[in-house]
C-alpha positions, -999 to 999 in steps of 0.1 A, spaced: -99 243 533 -82 243 567 -54 268 570 -39 247 597 -35 215 575 -36 227 539 -13 250 520 -27 282 506 -33 283 468 -4 295 447 -26 304 417 -61 318 409 -82 312 378 -96 344 362 -116 342 330 -100 308 321 -64 320 327 -43 309 356 -22 335 375 4 331 402 -3 348 434 16 355 466 -4 337 493 21 340 521 5 350 554 27 381 555 10 394 523 -24 394 541 -8 412 571 6 439 547 -29 443 532 -44 448 566 -17 474 573 -25 493 541 -62 493 548 -60 501 585 -94 508 601 -109 526 571 -141 512 555 -132 527 521 -98 527 507 -83 548 479 -75 536 444 -38 539 453 -42 517 482 -61 491 461 -31 491 437 -7 485 465 -29 456 478 -32 441 443 6 444 437 12 426 470 -6 395 458 10 397 423 45 401 436 53 364 434 87 349 440 
């Protein structure tokens, strides 16, 4: 997949079920902002990152 010519996926398949995801590039930037430069992130930060991807339009 080329991010320059193809759209990002709008769903993921988990255990046979398809889920909508927020694949906007700003979501990835928010996740980088949450993680910062840490190698290990807290459970609360993981929840924030997970919610960012699930917060679909």
